C-alpha positions as CSV (number, residue, x, y, z in Angstrom):
1,M,22.0,46.8,-24.3
2,K,25.6,46.5,-25.8
3,E,27.9,48.6,-27.8
4,I,30.4,46.6,-29.8
5,Q,33.2,48.6,-31.7
6,I,35.1,46.5,-34.2
7,T,38.2,48.0,-36.4
8,L,39.0,46.0,-39.3
9,P,41.4,46.5,-42.4
10,S,40.0,47.9,-45.4
11,D,40.4,44.6,-47.3
12,R,37.7,43.0,-44.8
13,K,35.1,45.6,-45.2
14,T,32.8,43.7,-47.9
15,L,33.0,40.8,-45.3
16,M,31.9,42.6,-42.7
17,D,29.0,44.4,-44.5
18,E,27.9,41.1,-45.5
19,F,27.8,39.8,-41.9
20,I,25.9,43.0,-40.9
21,K,23.4,42.4,-43.5
22,E,22.8,39.1,-42.8
23,F,22.0,39.4,-39.1
24,S,19.9,42.6,-39.6
25,L,22.4,44.6,-37.6
26,I,22.3,48.5,-37.9
27,A,26.1,49.8,-37.8
28,T,27.8,53.1,-38.0
29,S,31.0,53.0,-40.0
30,Y,33.8,55.0,-40.0
31,D,36.6,55.2,-43.1
32,F,40.2,55.9,-41.7
33,G,41.8,55.1,-45.0
34,E,43.5,51.7,-44.3
35,A,41.2,50.5,-41.9
36,F,37.3,50.6,-40.9
37,R,35.7,51.0,-37.7
38,Y,32.1,49.7,-37.0
39,E,30.2,50.4,-34.0
40,L,27.0,48.4,-33.3
41,T,24.5,48.6,-30.2
42,I,22.9,45.3,-29.7
43,D,20.0,43.9,-27.0
44,N,21.4,41.6,-24.4
45,Y,19.5,38.7,-25.6
46,Q,21.5,38.8,-29.0
47,T,25.0,37.8,-27.4
48,N,26.0,35.3,-24.6
49,M,27.3,37.1,-21.3
50,L,30.4,39.4,-22.2
51,E,32.6,40.5,-19.3
């Protein structure tokens, strides 16, 4: 399994929410006012090798 953390400006939240929904991912999001952080845990088969 892999944990992925993504931090984006607030104006990209809608785009990221659509991406998460499209791929049926489960994410935890944190609101920092001007930015959002998403944390995802995915299985190894869902990505290429990350180093």
